[in-house]
mmCIF file of the protein (N, C-alpha, C, O) and its ligand, coordinates in Angstrom:
data_MODEL
# 
_entry.id   MODEL 
# 
loop_
_entity.id 
_entity.type 
_entity.pdbx_number_of_molecules 
1 polymer     1 
2 non-polymer 1 
# 
_entity_poly.entity_id                      1 
_entity_poly.type                           'polypeptide(L)' 
_entity_poly.nstd_linkage                   no 
_entity_poly.nstd_monomer                   no 
_entity_poly.pdbx_seq_one_letter_code       MFVVCNKHLEDAIEEFIEVYEQPPDIYELEKTSFTEWTAPAKCHCCDEPPKYLVV 
_entity_poly.pdbx_seq_one_letter_code_can   MFVVCNKHLEDAIEEFIEVYEQPPDIYELEKTSFTEWTAPAKCHCCDEPPKYLVV 
_entity_poly.pdbx_strand_id                 A 
# 
loop_
_entity_poly_seq.entity_id 
_entity_poly_seq.num 
_entity_poly_seq.mon_id 
_entity_poly_seq.hetero 
1 1  MET n 
1 2  PHE n 
1 3  VAL n 
1 4  VAL n 
1 5  CYS n 
1 6  ASN n 
1 7  LYS n 
1 8  HIS n 
1 9  LEU n 
1 10 GLU n 
1 11 ASP n 
1 12 ALA n 
1 13 ILE n 
1 14 GLU n 
1 15 GLU n 
1 16 PHE n 
1 17 ILE n 
1 18 GLU n 
1 19 VAL n 
1 20 TYR n 
1 21 GLU n 
1 22 GLN n 
1 23 PRO n 
1 24 PRO n 
1 25 ASP n 
1 26 ILE n 
1 27 TYR n 
1 28 GLU n 
1 29 LEU n 
1 30 GLU n 
1 31 LYS n 
1 32 THR n 
1 33 SER n 
1 34 PHE n 
1 35 THR n 
1 36 GLU n 
1 37 TRP n 
1 38 THR n 
1 39 ALA n 
1 40 PRO n 
1 41 ALA n 
1 42 LYS n 
1 43 CYS n 
1 44 HIS n 
1 45 CYS n 
1 46 CYS n 
1 47 ASP n 
1 48 GLU n 
1 49 PRO n 
1 50 PRO n 
1 51 LYS n 
1 52 TYR n 
1 53 LEU n 
1 54 VAL n 
1 55 VAL n 
# 
loop_
_struct_asym.id 
_struct_asym.entity_id 
A 1 
B 2 
# 
loop_
_chem_comp.id 
_chem_comp.type 
_chem_comp.mon_nstd_flag 
ALA 'L-peptide linking' y 
ASN 'L-peptide linking' y 
ASP 'L-peptide linking' y 
CYS 'L-peptide linking' y 
GLN 'L-peptide linking' y 
GLU 'L-peptide linking' y 
HIS 'L-peptide linking' y 
ILE 'L-peptide linking' y 
LEU 'L-peptide linking' y 
LYS 'L-peptide linking' y 
MET 'L-peptide linking' y 
PHE 'L-peptide linking' y 
PRO 'L-peptide linking' y 
SER 'L-peptide linking' y 
THR 'L-peptide linking' y 
TRP 'L-peptide linking' y 
TYR 'L-peptide linking' y 
VAL 'L-peptide linking' y 
ZN  non-polymer         . 
# 
_pdbx_entity_nonpoly.entity_id   2 
_pdbx_entity_nonpoly.name        ? 
_pdbx_entity_nonpoly.comp_id     ZN 
# 
_pdbx_nonpoly_scheme.asym_id         B 
_pdbx_nonpoly_scheme.entity_id       2 
_pdbx_nonpoly_scheme.mon_id          ZN 
_pdbx_nonpoly_scheme.ndb_seq_num     1 
_pdbx_nonpoly_scheme.pdb_seq_num     101 
_pdbx_nonpoly_scheme.auth_seq_num    101 
_pdbx_nonpoly_scheme.pdb_mon_id      ZN 
_pdbx_nonpoly_scheme.auth_mon_id     ZN 
_pdbx_nonpoly_scheme.pdb_strand_id   A 
_pdbx_nonpoly_scheme.pdb_ins_code    . 
# 
loop_
_atom_site.group_PDB 
_atom_site.id 
_atom_site.type_symbol 
_atom_site.label_atom_id 
_atom_site.label_alt_id 
_atom_site.label_comp_id 
_atom_site.label_asym_id 
_atom_site.label_entity_id 
_atom_site.label_seq_id 
_atom_site.pdbx_PDB_ins_code 
_atom_site.Cartn_x 
_atom_site.Cartn_y 
_atom_site.Cartn_z 
_atom_site.occupancy 
_atom_site.B_iso_or_equiv 
_atom_site.pdbx_formal_charge 
_atom_site.auth_seq_id 
_atom_site.auth_comp_id 
_atom_site.auth_asym_id 
_atom_site.auth_atom_id 
_atom_site.pdbx_PDB_model_num 
ATOM   1   N  N  . MET A 1 1  ? 113.018 109.390 109.774 1.00 0.00 ? 1   MET A N  1 
ATOM   2   C  CA . MET A 1 1  ? 112.229 110.426 109.110 1.00 0.00 ? 1   MET A CA 1 
ATOM   3   C  C  . MET A 1 1  ? 112.624 110.491 107.633 1.00 0.00 ? 1   MET A C  1 
ATOM   4   O  O  . MET A 1 1  ? 113.805 110.551 107.292 1.00 0.00 ? 1   MET A O  1 
ATOM   5   N  N  . PHE A 1 2  ? 111.619 110.476 106.775 1.00 0.00 ? 2   PHE A N  1 
ATOM   6   C  CA . PHE A 1 2  ? 111.880 110.552 105.345 1.00 0.00 ? 2   PHE A CA 1 
ATOM   7   C  C  . PHE A 1 2  ? 111.041 111.663 104.726 1.00 0.00 ? 2   PHE A C  1 
ATOM   8   O  O  . PHE A 1 2  ? 109.937 111.948 105.190 1.00 0.00 ? 2   PHE A O  1 
ATOM   9   N  N  . VAL A 1 3  ? 111.562 112.281 103.689 1.00 0.00 ? 3   VAL A N  1 
ATOM   10  C  CA . VAL A 1 3  ? 110.707 113.090 102.828 1.00 0.00 ? 3   VAL A CA 1 
ATOM   11  C  C  . VAL A 1 3  ? 110.650 112.399 101.476 1.00 0.00 ? 3   VAL A C  1 
ATOM   12  O  O  . VAL A 1 3  ? 111.673 111.965 100.948 1.00 0.00 ? 3   VAL A O  1 
ATOM   13  N  N  . VAL A 1 4  ? 109.478 112.300 100.934 1.00 0.00 ? 4   VAL A N  1 
ATOM   14  C  CA . VAL A 1 4  ? 109.293 111.535 99.708  1.00 0.00 ? 4   VAL A CA 1 
ATOM   15  C  C  . VAL A 1 4  ? 108.297 112.217 98.774  1.00 0.00 ? 4   VAL A C  1 
ATOM   16  O  O  . VAL A 1 4  ? 107.471 113.029 99.190  1.00 0.00 ? 4   VAL A O  1 
ATOM   17  N  N  . CYS A 1 5  ? 108.407 111.855 97.492  1.00 0.00 ? 5   CYS A N  1 
ATOM   18  C  CA . CYS A 1 5  ? 107.447 112.324 96.504  1.00 0.00 ? 5   CYS A CA 1 
ATOM   19  C  C  . CYS A 1 5  ? 106.198 111.440 96.573  1.00 0.00 ? 5   CYS A C  1 
ATOM   20  O  O  . CYS A 1 5  ? 106.154 110.446 97.299  1.00 0.00 ? 5   CYS A O  1 
ATOM   21  N  N  . ASN A 1 6  ? 105.204 111.829 95.808  1.00 0.00 ? 6   ASN A N  1 
ATOM   22  C  CA . ASN A 1 6  ? 103.963 111.064 95.709  1.00 0.00 ? 6   ASN A CA 1 
ATOM   23  C  C  . ASN A 1 6  ? 104.193 109.582 95.439  1.00 0.00 ? 6   ASN A C  1 
ATOM   24  O  O  . ASN A 1 6  ? 103.600 108.711 96.075  1.00 0.00 ? 6   ASN A O  1 
ATOM   25  N  N  . LYS A 1 7  ? 105.084 109.323 94.465  1.00 0.00 ? 7   LYS A N  1 
ATOM   26  C  CA . LYS A 1 7  ? 105.325 107.974 93.983  1.00 0.00 ? 7   LYS A CA 1 
ATOM   27  C  C  . LYS A 1 7  ? 105.935 107.071 95.051  1.00 0.00 ? 7   LYS A C  1 
ATOM   28  O  O  . LYS A 1 7  ? 105.661 105.871 95.090  1.00 0.00 ? 7   LYS A O  1 
ATOM   29  N  N  . HIS A 1 8  ? 106.748 107.643 95.901  1.00 0.00 ? 8   HIS A N  1 
ATOM   30  C  CA . HIS A 1 8  ? 107.495 106.829 96.859  1.00 0.00 ? 8   HIS A CA 1 
ATOM   31  C  C  . HIS A 1 8  ? 106.919 106.867 98.269  1.00 0.00 ? 8   HIS A C  1 
ATOM   32  O  O  . HIS A 1 8  ? 107.553 106.403 99.217  1.00 0.00 ? 8   HIS A O  1 
ATOM   33  N  N  . LEU A 1 9  ? 105.730 107.413 98.404  1.00 0.00 ? 9   LEU A N  1 
ATOM   34  C  CA . LEU A 1 9  ? 105.128 107.480 99.742  1.00 0.00 ? 9   LEU A CA 1 
ATOM   35  C  C  . LEU A 1 9  ? 104.941 106.087 100.332 1.00 0.00 ? 9   LEU A C  1 
ATOM   36  O  O  . LEU A 1 9  ? 105.273 105.852 101.494 1.00 0.00 ? 9   LEU A O  1 
ATOM   37  N  N  . GLU A 1 10 ? 104.414 105.169 99.537  1.00 0.00 ? 10  GLU A N  1 
ATOM   38  C  CA . GLU A 1 10 ? 104.175 103.812 100.058 1.00 0.00 ? 10  GLU A CA 1 
ATOM   39  C  C  . GLU A 1 10 ? 105.490 103.120 100.418 1.00 0.00 ? 10  GLU A C  1 
ATOM   40  O  O  . GLU A 1 10 ? 105.567 102.424 101.431 1.00 0.00 ? 10  GLU A O  1 
ATOM   41  N  N  . ASP A 1 11 ? 106.523 103.307 99.595  1.00 0.00 ? 11  ASP A N  1 
ATOM   42  C  CA . ASP A 1 11 ? 107.832 102.721 99.903  1.00 0.00 ? 11  ASP A CA 1 
ATOM   43  C  C  . ASP A 1 11 ? 108.354 103.252 101.236 1.00 0.00 ? 11  ASP A C  1 
ATOM   44  O  O  . ASP A 1 11 ? 108.890 102.505 102.054 1.00 0.00 ? 11  ASP A O  1 
ATOM   45  N  N  . ALA A 1 12 ? 108.187 104.553 101.433 1.00 0.00 ? 12  ALA A N  1 
ATOM   46  C  CA . ALA A 1 12 ? 108.691 105.164 102.660 1.00 0.00 ? 12  ALA A CA 1 
ATOM   47  C  C  . ALA A 1 12 ? 107.933 104.643 103.875 1.00 0.00 ? 12  ALA A C  1 
ATOM   48  O  O  . ALA A 1 12 ? 108.525 104.409 104.929 1.00 0.00 ? 12  ALA A O  1 
ATOM   49  N  N  . ILE A 1 13 ? 106.627 104.463 103.726 1.00 0.00 ? 13  ILE A N  1 
ATOM   50  C  CA . ILE A 1 13 ? 105.827 103.930 104.844 1.00 0.00 ? 13  ILE A CA 1 
ATOM   51  C  C  . ILE A 1 13 ? 106.310 102.524 105.192 1.00 0.00 ? 13  ILE A C  1 
ATOM   52  O  O  . ILE A 1 13 ? 106.482 102.195 106.366 1.00 0.00 ? 13  ILE A O  1 
ATOM   53  N  N  . GLU A 1 14 ? 106.526 101.700 104.175 1.00 0.00 ? 14  GLU A N  1 
ATOM   54  C  CA . GLU A 1 14 ? 107.001 100.330 104.424 1.00 0.00 ? 14  GLU A CA 1 
ATOM   55  C  C  . GLU A 1 14 ? 108.367 100.334 105.089 1.00 0.00 ? 14  GLU A C  1 
ATOM   56  O  O  . GLU A 1 14 ? 108.618 99.583  106.031 1.00 0.00 ? 14  GLU A O  1 
ATOM   57  N  N  . GLU A 1 15 ? 109.246 101.191 104.586 1.00 0.00 ? 15  GLU A N  1 
ATOM   58  C  CA . GLU A 1 15 ? 110.590 101.262 105.162 1.00 0.00 ? 15  GLU A CA 1 
ATOM   59  C  C  . GLU A 1 15 ? 110.523 101.739 106.610 1.00 0.00 ? 15  GLU A C  1 
ATOM   60  O  O  . GLU A 1 15 ? 111.224 101.224 107.481 1.00 0.00 ? 15  GLU A O  1 
ATOM   61  N  N  . PHE A 1 16 ? 109.680 102.718 106.847 1.00 0.00 ? 16  PHE A N  1 
ATOM   62  C  CA . PHE A 1 16 ? 109.532 103.239 108.207 1.00 0.00 ? 16  PHE A CA 1 
ATOM   63  C  C  . PHE A 1 16 ? 109.074 102.133 109.156 1.00 0.00 ? 16  PHE A C  1 
ATOM   64  O  O  . PHE A 1 16 ? 109.617 101.978 110.250 1.00 0.00 ? 16  PHE A O  1 
ATOM   65  N  N  . ILE A 1 17 ? 108.083 101.375 108.734 1.00 0.00 ? 17  ILE A N  1 
ATOM   66  C  CA . ILE A 1 17 ? 107.549 100.307 109.587 1.00 0.00 ? 17  ILE A CA 1 
ATOM   67  C  C  . ILE A 1 17 ? 108.613 99.241  109.843 1.00 0.00 ? 17  ILE A C  1 
ATOM   68  O  O  . ILE A 1 17 ? 108.706 98.702  110.946 1.00 0.00 ? 17  ILE A O  1 
ATOM   69  N  N  . GLU A 1 18 ? 109.422 98.938  108.811 1.00 0.00 ? 18  GLU A N  1 
ATOM   70  C  CA . GLU A 1 18 ? 110.501 97.971  109.004 1.00 0.00 ? 18  GLU A CA 1 
ATOM   71  C  C  . GLU A 1 18 ? 111.517 98.455  110.034 1.00 0.00 ? 18  GLU A C  1 
ATOM   72  O  O  . GLU A 1 18 ? 111.988 97.683  110.869 1.00 0.00 ? 18  GLU A O  1 
ATOM   73  N  N  . VAL A 1 19 ? 111.846 99.738  109.965 1.00 0.00 ? 19  VAL A N  1 
ATOM   74  C  CA . VAL A 1 19 ? 112.885 100.274 110.846 1.00 0.00 ? 19  VAL A CA 1 
ATOM   75  C  C  . VAL A 1 19 ? 112.354 100.511 112.258 1.00 0.00 ? 19  VAL A C  1 
ATOM   76  O  O  . VAL A 1 19 ? 112.986 100.124 113.241 1.00 0.00 ? 19  VAL A O  1 
ATOM   77  N  N  . TYR A 1 20 ? 111.196 101.146 112.347 1.00 0.00 ? 20  TYR A N  1 
ATOM   78  C  CA . TYR A 1 20 ? 110.708 101.582 113.664 1.00 0.00 ? 20  TYR A CA 1 
ATOM   79  C  C  . TYR A 1 20 ? 109.614 100.689 114.245 1.00 0.00 ? 20  TYR A C  1 
ATOM   80  O  O  . TYR A 1 20 ? 109.215 100.863 115.396 1.00 0.00 ? 20  TYR A O  1 
ATOM   81  N  N  . GLU A 1 21 ? 109.133 99.742  113.458 1.00 0.00 ? 21  GLU A N  1 
ATOM   82  C  CA . GLU A 1 21 ? 108.105 98.805  113.899 1.00 0.00 ? 21  GLU A CA 1 
ATOM   83  C  C  . GLU A 1 21 ? 106.844 99.490  114.410 1.00 0.00 ? 21  GLU A C  1 
ATOM   84  O  O  . GLU A 1 21 ? 106.179 98.999  115.322 1.00 0.00 ? 21  GLU A O  1 
ATOM   85  N  N  . GLN A 1 22 ? 106.532 100.620 113.813 1.00 0.00 ? 22  GLN A N  1 
ATOM   86  C  CA . GLN A 1 22 ? 105.244 101.264 114.079 1.00 0.00 ? 22  GLN A CA 1 
ATOM   87  C  C  . GLN A 1 22 ? 104.877 102.127 112.871 1.00 0.00 ? 22  GLN A C  1 
ATOM   88  O  O  . GLN A 1 22 ? 105.752 102.556 112.119 1.00 0.00 ? 22  GLN A O  1 
ATOM   89  N  N  . PRO A 1 23 ? 103.592 102.377 112.692 1.00 0.00 ? 23  PRO A N  1 
ATOM   90  C  CA . PRO A 1 23 ? 103.195 103.175 111.526 1.00 0.00 ? 23  PRO A CA 1 
ATOM   91  C  C  . PRO A 1 23 ? 103.598 104.635 111.695 1.00 0.00 ? 23  PRO A C  1 
ATOM   92  O  O  . PRO A 1 23 ? 103.529 105.174 112.799 1.00 0.00 ? 23  PRO A O  1 
ATOM   93  N  N  . PRO A 1 24 ? 104.017 105.276 110.612 1.00 0.00 ? 24  PRO A N  1 
ATOM   94  C  CA . PRO A 1 24 ? 104.466 106.668 110.696 1.00 0.00 ? 24  PRO A CA 1 
ATOM   95  C  C  . PRO A 1 24 ? 103.311 107.664 110.680 1.00 0.00 ? 24  PRO A C  1 
ATOM   96  O  O  . PRO A 1 24 ? 102.189 107.332 110.296 1.00 0.00 ? 24  PRO A O  1 
ATOM   97  N  N  . ASP A 1 25 ? 103.602 108.871 111.099 1.00 0.00 ? 25  ASP A N  1 
ATOM   98  C  CA . ASP A 1 25 ? 102.714 109.999 110.822 1.00 0.00 ? 25  ASP A CA 1 
ATOM   99  C  C  . ASP A 1 25 ? 103.137 110.599 109.503 1.00 0.00 ? 25  ASP A C  1 
ATOM   100 O  O  . ASP A 1 25 ? 104.329 110.686 109.205 1.00 0.00 ? 25  ASP A O  1 
ATOM   101 N  N  . ILE A 1 26 ? 102.170 111.012 108.716 1.00 0.00 ? 26  ILE A N  1 
ATOM   102 C  CA . ILE A 1 26 ? 102.461 111.558 107.391 1.00 0.00 ? 26  ILE A CA 1 
ATOM   103 C  C  . ILE A 1 26 ? 101.927 112.980 107.294 1.00 0.00 ? 26  ILE A C  1 
ATOM   104 O  O  . ILE A 1 26 ? 100.759 113.247 107.580 1.00 0.00 ? 26  ILE A O  1 
ATOM   105 N  N  . TYR A 1 27 ? 102.799 113.873 106.890 1.00 0.00 ? 27  TYR A N  1 
ATOM   106 C  CA . TYR A 1 27 ? 102.417 115.270 106.743 1.00 0.00 ? 27  TYR A CA 1 
ATOM   107 C  C  . TYR A 1 27 ? 102.679 115.719 105.319 1.00 0.00 ? 27  TYR A C  1 
ATOM   108 O  O  . TYR A 1 27 ? 103.646 115.290 104.690 1.00 0.00 ? 27  TYR A O  1 
ATOM   109 N  N  . GLU A 1 28 ? 101.815 116.585 104.816 1.00 0.00 ? 28  GLU A N  1 
ATOM   110 C  CA . GLU A 1 28 ? 102.097 117.214 103.523 1.00 0.00 ? 28  GLU A CA 1 
ATOM   111 C  C  . GLU A 1 28 ? 103.020 118.391 103.761 1.00 0.00 ? 28  GLU A C  1 
ATOM   112 O  O  . GLU A 1 28 ? 102.732 119.265 104.579 1.00 0.00 ? 28  GLU A O  1 
ATOM   113 N  N  . LEU A 1 29 ? 104.129 118.409 103.042 1.00 0.00 ? 29  LEU A N  1 
ATOM   114 C  CA . LEU A 1 29 ? 105.123 119.464 103.265 1.00 0.00 ? 29  LEU A CA 1 
ATOM   115 C  C  . LEU A 1 29 ? 104.544 120.857 103.015 1.00 0.00 ? 29  LEU A C  1 
ATOM   116 O  O  . LEU A 1 29 ? 104.867 121.806 103.729 1.00 0.00 ? 29  LEU A O  1 
ATOM   117 N  N  . GLU A 1 30 ? 103.696 120.972 102.009 1.00 0.00 ? 30  GLU A N  1 
ATOM   118 C  CA . GLU A 1 30 ? 103.127 122.282 101.681 1.00 0.00 ? 30  GLU A CA 1 
ATOM   119 C  C  . GLU A 1 30 ? 102.301 122.863 102.822 1.00 0.00 ? 30  GLU A C  1 
ATOM   120 O  O  . GLU A 1 30 ? 102.231 124.079 103.001 1.00 0.00 ? 30  GLU A O  1 
ATOM   121 N  N  . LYS A 1 31 ? 101.681 121.978 103.585 1.00 0.00 ? 31  LYS A N  1 
ATOM   122 C  CA . LYS A 1 31 ? 100.780 122.447 104.633 1.00 0.00 ? 31  LYS A CA 1 
ATOM   123 C  C  . LYS A 1 31 ? 101.440 122.506 105.994 1.00 0.00 ? 31  LYS A C  1 
ATOM   124 O  O  . LYS A 1 31 ? 100.803 122.821 107.000 1.00 0.00 ? 31  LYS A O  1 
ATOM   125 N  N  . THR A 1 32 ? 102.719 122.202 106.011 1.00 0.00 ? 32  THR A N  1 
ATOM   126 C  CA . THR A 1 32 ? 103.417 122.128 107.284 1.00 0.00 ? 32  THR A CA 1 
ATOM   127 C  C  . THR A 1 32 ? 104.579 123.101 107.261 1.00 0.00 ? 32  THR A C  1 
ATOM   128 O  O  . THR A 1 32 ? 105.326 123.153 106.284 1.00 0.00 ? 32  THR A O  1 
ATOM   129 N  N  . SER A 1 33 ? 104.738 123.859 108.310 1.00 0.00 ? 33  SER A N  1 
ATOM   130 C  CA . SER A 1 33 ? 105.916 124.733 108.368 1.00 0.00 ? 33  SER A CA 1 
ATOM   131 C  C  . SER A 1 33 ? 106.747 124.380 109.591 1.00 0.00 ? 33  SER A C  1 
ATOM   132 O  O  . SER A 1 33 ? 106.227 124.082 110.666 1.00 0.00 ? 33  SER A O  1 
ATOM   133 N  N  . PHE A 1 34 ? 108.034 124.423 109.387 1.00 0.00 ? 34  PHE A N  1 
ATOM   134 C  CA . PHE A 1 34 ? 108.947 124.071 110.461 1.00 0.00 ? 34  PHE A CA 1 
ATOM   135 C  C  . PHE A 1 34 ? 109.836 125.265 110.746 1.00 0.00 ? 34  PHE A C  1 
ATOM   136 O  O  . PHE A 1 34 ? 110.273 125.965 109.832 1.00 0.00 ? 34  PHE A O  1 
ATOM   137 N  N  . THR A 1 35 ? 110.090 125.483 111.997 1.00 0.00 ? 35  THR A N  1 
ATOM   138 C  CA . THR A 1 35 ? 110.892 126.654 112.333 1.00 0.00 ? 35  THR A CA 1 
ATOM   139 C  C  . THR A 1 35 ? 112.382 126.393 112.153 1.00 0.00 ? 35  THR A C  1 
ATOM   140 O  O  . THR A 1 35 ? 113.105 127.251 111.646 1.00 0.00 ? 35  THR A O  1 
ATOM   141 N  N  . GLU A 1 36 ? 112.845 125.221 112.563 1.00 0.00 ? 36  GLU A N  1 
ATOM   142 C  CA . GLU A 1 36 ? 114.289 124.995 112.545 1.00 0.00 ? 36  GLU A CA 1 
ATOM   143 C  C  . GLU A 1 36 ? 114.676 123.852 111.628 1.00 0.00 ? 36  GLU A C  1 
ATOM   144 O  O  . GLU A 1 36 ? 115.677 123.169 111.845 1.00 0.00 ? 36  GLU A O  1 
ATOM   145 N  N  . TRP A 1 37 ? 113.883 123.661 110.622 1.00 0.00 ? 37  TRP A N  1 
ATOM   146 C  CA . TRP A 1 37 ? 114.157 122.544 109.717 1.00 0.00 ? 37  TRP A CA 1 
ATOM   147 C  C  . TRP A 1 37 ? 113.739 122.934 108.312 1.00 0.00 ? 37  TRP A C  1 
ATOM   148 O  O  . TRP A 1 37 ? 112.627 123.420 108.105 1.00 0.00 ? 37  TRP A O  1 
ATOM   149 N  N  . THR A 1 38 ? 114.614 122.727 107.353 1.00 0.00 ? 38  THR A N  1 
ATOM   150 C  CA . THR A 1 38 ? 114.296 122.989 105.962 1.00 0.00 ? 38  THR A CA 1 
ATOM   151 C  C  . THR A 1 38 ? 114.160 121.653 105.250 1.00 0.00 ? 38  THR A C  1 
ATOM   152 O  O  . THR A 1 38 ? 115.046 120.803 105.342 1.00 0.00 ? 38  THR A O  1 
ATOM   153 N  N  . ALA A 1 39 ? 113.082 121.472 104.559 1.00 0.00 ? 39  ALA A N  1 
ATOM   154 C  CA . ALA A 1 39 ? 112.845 120.209 103.864 1.00 0.00 ? 39  ALA A CA 1 
ATOM   155 C  C  . ALA A 1 39 ? 113.925 119.993 102.809 1.00 0.00 ? 39  ALA A C  1 
ATOM   156 O  O  . ALA A 1 39 ? 114.291 120.932 102.102 1.00 0.00 ? 39  ALA A O  1 
ATOM   157 N  N  . PRO A 1 40 ? 114.439 118.770 102.693 1.00 0.00 ? 40  PRO A N  1 
ATOM   158 C  CA . PRO A 1 40 ? 115.411 118.468 101.645 1.00 0.00 ? 40  PRO A CA 1 
ATOM   159 C  C  . PRO A 1 40 ? 114.806 118.730 100.261 1.00 0.00 ? 40  PRO A C  1 
ATOM   160 O  O  . PRO A 1 40 ? 113.589 118.672 100.084 1.00 0.00 ? 40  PRO A O  1 
ATOM   161 N  N  . ALA A 1 41 ? 115.658 119.014 99.304  1.00 0.00 ? 41  ALA A N  1 
ATOM   162 C  CA . ALA A 1 41 ? 115.179 119.364 97.965  1.00 0.00 ? 41  ALA A CA 1 
ATOM   163 C  C  . ALA A 1 41 ? 114.759 118.140 97.170  1.00 0.00 ? 41  ALA A C  1 
ATOM   164 O  O  . ALA A 1 41 ? 114.059 118.260 96.164  1.00 0.00 ? 41  ALA A O  1 
ATOM   165 N  N  . LYS A 1 42 ? 115.179 116.971 97.613  1.00 0.00 ? 42  LYS A N  1 
ATOM   166 C  CA . LYS A 1 42 ? 114.910 115.759 96.851  1.00 0.00 ? 42  LYS A CA 1 
ATOM   167 C  C  . LYS A 1 42 ? 114.198 114.707 97.697  1.00 0.00 ? 42  LYS A C  1 
ATOM   168 O  O  . LYS A 1 42 ? 114.345 114.644 98.918  1.00 0.00 ? 42  LYS A O  1 
ATOM   169 N  N  . CYS A 1 43 ? 113.420 113.885 96.994  1.00 0.00 ? 43  CYS A N  1 
ATOM   170 C  CA . CYS A 1 43 ? 112.788 112.712 97.579  1.00 0.00 ? 43  CYS A CA 1 
ATOM   171 C  C  . CYS A 1 43 ? 113.854 111.769 98.142  1.00 0.00 ? 43  CYS A C  1 
ATOM   172 O  O  . CYS A 1 43 ? 114.984 111.735 97.654  1.00 0.00 ? 43  CYS A O  1 
ATOM   173 N  N  . HIS A 1 44 ? 113.488 111.008 99.168  1.00 0.00 ? 44  HIS A N  1 
ATOM   174 C  CA . HIS A 1 44 ? 114.383 110.005 99.763  1.00 0.00 ? 44  HIS A CA 1 
ATOM   175 C  C  . HIS A 1 44 ? 114.801 108.945 98.748  1.00 0.00 ? 44  HIS A C  1 
ATOM   176 O  O  . HIS A 1 44 ? 115.889 108.379 98.859  1.00 0.00 ? 44  HIS A O  1 
ATOM   177 N  N  . CYS A 1 45 ? 113.955 108.673 97.769  1.00 0.00 ? 45  CYS A N  1 
ATOM   178 C  CA . CYS A 1 45 ? 114.169 107.556 96.834  1.00 0.00 ? 45  CYS A CA 1 
ATOM   179 C  C  . CYS A 1 45 ? 114.516 107.987 95.410  1.00 0.00 ? 45  CYS A C  1 
ATOM   180 O  O  . CYS A 1 45 ? 114.992 107.163 94.629  1.00 0.00 ? 45  CYS A O  1 
ATOM   181 N  N  . CYS A 1 46 ? 114.299 109.228 95.055  1.00 0.00 ? 46  CYS A N  1 
ATOM   182 C  CA . CYS A 1 46 ? 114.572 109.672 93.682  1.00 0.00 ? 46  CYS A CA 1 
ATOM   183 C  C  . CYS A 1 46 ? 114.911 111.159 93.683  1.00 0.00 ? 46  CYS A C  1 
ATOM   184 O  O  . CYS A 1 46 ? 115.109 111.747 94.747  1.00 0.00 ? 46  CYS A O  1 
ATOM   185 N  N  . ASP A 1 47 ? 114.979 111.762 92.525  1.00 0.00 ? 47  ASP A N  1 
ATOM   186 C  CA . ASP A 1 47 ? 115.369 113.170 92.428  1.00 0.00 ? 47  ASP A CA 1 
ATOM   187 C  C  . ASP A 1 47 ? 114.194 114.133 92.326  1.00 0.00 ? 47  ASP A C  1 
ATOM   188 O  O  . ASP A 1 47 ? 114.377 115.327 92.088  1.00 0.00 ? 47  ASP A O  1 
ATOM   189 N  N  . GLU A 1 48 ? 112.994 113.607 92.508  1.00 0.00 ? 48  GLU A N  1 
ATOM   190 C  CA . GLU A 1 48 ? 111.815 114.481 92.451  1.00 0.00 ? 48  GLU A CA 1 
ATOM   191 C  C  . GLU A 1 48 ? 111.735 115.352 93.704  1.00 0.00 ? 48  GLU A C  1 
ATOM   192 O  O  . GLU A 1 48 ? 112.250 114.987 94.761  1.00 0.00 ? 48  GLU A O  1 
ATOM   193 N  N  . PRO A 1 49 ? 111.081 116.509 93.570  1.00 0.00 ? 49  PRO A N  1 
ATOM   194 C  CA . PRO A 1 49 ? 110.861 117.299 94.792  1.00 0.00 ? 49  PRO A CA 1 
ATOM   195 C  C  . PRO A 1 49 ? 109.934 116.529 95.730  1.00 0.00 ? 49  PRO A C  1 
ATOM   196 O  O  . PRO A 1 49 ? 108.944 115.958 95.271  1.00 0.00 ? 49  PRO A O  1 
ATOM   197 N  N  . PRO A 1 50 ? 110.223 116.500 97.008  1.00 0.00 ? 50  PRO A N  1 
ATOM   198 C  CA . PRO A 1 50 ? 109.401 115.717 97.925  1.00 0.00 ? 50  PRO A CA 1 
ATOM   199 C  C  . PRO A 1 50 ? 108.066 116.396 98.218  1.00 0.00 ? 50  PRO A C  1 
ATOM   200 O  O  . PRO A 1 50 ? 107.949 117.621 98.173  1.00 0.00 ? 50  PRO A O  1 
ATOM   201 N  N  . LYS A 1 51 ? 107.076 115.584 98.514  1.00 0.00 ? 51  LYS A N  1 
ATOM   202 C  CA . LYS A 1 51 ? 105.749 116.123 98.817  1.00 0.00 ? 51  LYS A CA 1 
ATOM   203 C  C  . LYS A 1 51 ? 105.302 115.788 100.240 1.00 0.00 ? 51  LYS A C  1 
ATOM   204 O  O  . LYS A 1 51 ? 104.541 116.533 100.856 1.00 0.00 ? 51  LYS A O  1 
ATOM   205 N  N  . TYR A 1 52 ? 105.788 114.659 100.748 1.00 0.00 ? 52  TYR A N  1 
ATOM   206 C  CA . TYR A 1 52 ? 105.331 114.226 102.066 1.00 0.00 ? 52  TYR A CA 1 
ATOM   207 C  C  . TYR A 1 52 ? 106.478 114.044 103.038 1.00 0.00 ? 52  TYR A C  1 
ATOM   208 O  O  . TYR A 1 52 ? 107.594 113.686 102.662 1.00 0.00 ? 52  TYR A O  1 
ATOM   209 N  N  . LEU A 1 53 ? 106.171 114.299 104.290 1.00 0.00 ? 53  LEU A N  1 
ATOM   210 C  CA . LEU A 1 53 ? 107.101 114.024 105.377 1.00 0.00 ? 53  LEU A CA 1 
ATOM   211 C  C  . LEU A 1 53 ? 106.570 112.818 106.141 1.00 0.00 ? 53  LEU A C  1 
ATOM   212 O  O  . LEU A 1 53 ? 105.425 112.806 106.593 1.00 0.00 ? 53  LEU A O  1 
ATOM   213 N  N  . VAL A 1 54 ? 107.417 111.807 106.276 1.00 0.00 ? 54  VAL A N  1 
ATOM   214 C  CA . VAL A 1 54 ? 107.038 110.575 106.955 1.00 0.00 ? 54  VAL A CA 1 
ATOM   215 C  C  . VAL A 1 54 ? 107.869 110.486 108.235 1.00 0.00 ? 54  VAL A C  1 
ATOM   216 O  O  . VAL A 1 54 ? 109.089 110.333 108.185 1.00 0.00 ? 54  VAL A O  1 
ATOM   217 N  N  . VAL A 1 55 ? 107.194 110.582 109.378 1.00 0.00 ? 55  VAL A N  1 
ATOM   218 C  CA . VAL A 1 55 ? 107.948 110.594 110.654 1.00 0.00 ? 55  VAL A CA 1 
ATOM   219 C  C  . VAL A 1 55 ? 107.347 109.636 111.680 1.00 0.00 ? 55  VAL A C  1 
ATOM   220 O  O  . VAL A 1 55 ? 107.856 109.526 112.796 1.00 0.00 ? 55  VAL A O  1 
HETATM 221 ZN ZN . ZN  B 2 .  ? 110.520 109.683 94.852  1.00 0.00 2 101 ZN  A ZN 1 
# 
């Protein structure tokens, strides 16, 4: 599972497919609420605030 900014969404999808050998589901963090999980403050690949959840 990765959280990524706009710029790194494609990188995260590629990495996900390499690791899990299947395409990920992608959620927009703004439109998704989690009860027992707080989104990390930073993108998986850089210091930008993340926008997408790749799972
Ligand atoms: Zn990023």
